[in-house]
N, C-alpha and C positions, 0 to 999 in steps of 0.2 A: 575868605579871599579862599578856600580851598574848594569852595561851590561856582568857584567864582574862573578857578584854572587846571575844572572837572567838563568846566564847559570848552574855556577852550584847548583842550586838549580831542572832546568831541568835535570841536569845530572843525580842528586838524586830520582826522580821519576823515568825513564828511565831505570835506575840501577830497583828497586823495582818491576815495571812494569817486566822485561828479565823476572829478580829470582824466579817472581810468574809461569812467562810461560815457563822456565828449570824447575820449581818443578808439572808441568804438563803433559808435558810431560814422566819425567823421573818417573810421577805415569802411565804416563799410559805404556808405556812399562810394570813396574815390576805386573799391575795386568790384562791386556786384553792376551788374549784366542789366540788374533794372536801372540804374539812375544814367543819367547821363556821360560825366565821361566818362564810363565804360566802353558806350555808344558810339560817345566821337570819336575812340580815338577804334575800337570795330570799324567804322566809318571806313578812314585813314587805308584801311587796307589795300584800301582796291588804289585805292595809289598807285603805294607803291612800297616796298619796303627801309626806307629811308627815313617819309614824311612817317610812316608810325611808327621805327626808334626815337626821332629827336620827341616826336605826339606822348613819348612815350615813357621818356627820361624827365621832357615838366611833365606830366601830371605824376609821377616818381614828389617831382621835387616841391609842386606847389602843394602838395597832401601833408607834406609836415607844419604845416606855415597853423593852423588851426591847434592838433594836439600838442607843438611848442610852446605856443601862448599859452595851455591847459599849463603847462607841468612852470611852464614862468612864476602863472598865481597863485600856482598851489604855491611851491616851494617863499614866494614872498611873502600871505598871507602864514604857512606856520609858523615861518622865521620870525613872524614877526607878533605873534599867538608866547609861539613860546618855545621859540631861540632852535638850534638845532632837534633837540629831545620832538619839535612839531614837525619836523619838517619825513625824519625815520617814521615817526604816525602818519605825516603827508600818503610814507611806503608803504606800511601796510593798510591802510585803508584799503592803499589801486592793491598791492595782493590781496586783497584776500576775496577778491573773486578769481583768482588768476586757475583758482582747484578745475571750475570749469572755459575758465579758456583753452589752458590745455587741453581739457577734454571736446572739446571741438576745434578744436589745434587739428587731434586727432586722425578727425570725419576727414581733410578735402585722401590724403593719400589711401584710406577707403579707397571710397569714392574712384582713389584711381584707377587702382589698380583694379576694380573693378572693373571700369571701364576696357581695361586692355585686356584681363579677363574674358572679356562677349564680343569682344572683336579675334584677338585669335581663336576664339571657340568655338567661330564662327556663326552666331545668333545673328538675332534677324535686327534689320535695321533697325526695327522702336526701337530692342532693347536698347540697341547703343549710340542710339537719342536721349534716353531715358538716364541713361549712365551718363554722358555728355552732360547733362545739367545739373545731373549731382554734383561732377566731378568743378564745376564750378560756381554752385554755392560750396566746399569745394572750399577753392580757386578764398572764399569772399572771409572763415569761420577761421581759415589759417593767419588768414592775413589780419584780421581783426583775435586772434592771442601775440601775436608777436607784438599786434601795440599795442598793449598790457606789460609783452615782456621790456616791452622795451623802457615807454615809461616810467615802471615802476623799479630797471635798472639803472632810474639818470638819477632816481630820491632817491633812491641804497646808498650810490655810490659819493654823493654828496652827504647826506646822513657820516658813514666811512668816516669820508674827510673832516669831516665835524669832527668825530669821535678822535682821527688819528692829526688834532689841532690840538685837543684839547689834549690827548695825554701825554704828547711831543712836547705842554708848553710855549707854540705858537701863538702870540697875541696879534701882531702882521703879517699882513702873505700882499707882497709890493710887489711890483706884476711891471714896478718900469724896471724890476731887476735886471740885470743879462742873465742868472741865472735860471729866475722865476719864466720871465720870459725863453728864455728856450727847451726847460721845460715844456712851456706851454702850447710853443709846434710843434716837441713829440710829442705829445700825445694826442693832441688833435692827427698828425702821421701815421699815429696807430689805427685804427680802425680802419682806416684804407685800405692800408701793409695786409691787415691778417684779411677785410674781403678780399682782398687782391689774389691774397695766398692759395684762400678759400674757393673763391671763381678758375683761377691755374686746376687743382686739386679735382674738379670736376669737373672740369673739360676733357684734362686727361684720357680722366677711366673713362665718360666718355664715348671719348674717341678711339680708348682702346675698342668697345663693342661693340660700337660700328663698323670697326674693322672685324671683328669677329663673326658678328653677322654675311658680316661683304661676302671671306672666306666660306662658311658655311654654306650664303645661295651657289658660289663657284662649284664646292664640290657638293650640293645638290642638280644642280645643271650638267657635272661628266656623270652620278652615278656615280655616284661614291661616295651618296647619303642616300638613302631611302626614306621619304616620306609617304612609311603604309598603315601610322597613327594617328591619331584625333587627337588632343590636348589636352592636359588632360584640362 
């Protein structure tokens, strides 16, 4: 019995690990320029902005199908083998590679800053071309890291909910009850609300930065600022 239970725990962990690996491959497929989705999206840039925005949003929505199926299979298999403890082990399996995922996640900003420095320093176009390719690869690695983080967060949140249910001695969660149903709708709304607030704050900060840059360019045209030194 103990040996069988040990194998069940092992299978739960492996299920989470393989689920994270699949999410990583799917993320790379939908975000790397070497594959068809991004190439088709870039071809739409020659048509117009509206087509590009609609196709980009549709591509982002479509890319969630396989990761959600992987997470659902991991939850079902883990719970069938070891209950809520199995789901926690699945989350642990997915989180086991998180240190590597977060490491490659930092590659994107580094290559992006390198491209900005190369452009502001007036280095040749060949250098800027190389940094653009590195920046594209950095965007893919950043997306892969976020895919790992979101998938593991889904499993961990379910495991925490199981721990809460066990601690509070809740035996039945009735989704047809008005209170539980209202809480479900409010909880589904919260990610959109926080995402909107985050995007709005980023837009405000970017707007202030653009205004400052325009003001500096205006002062340079009037001669108040002298650009006599090269960038660092």
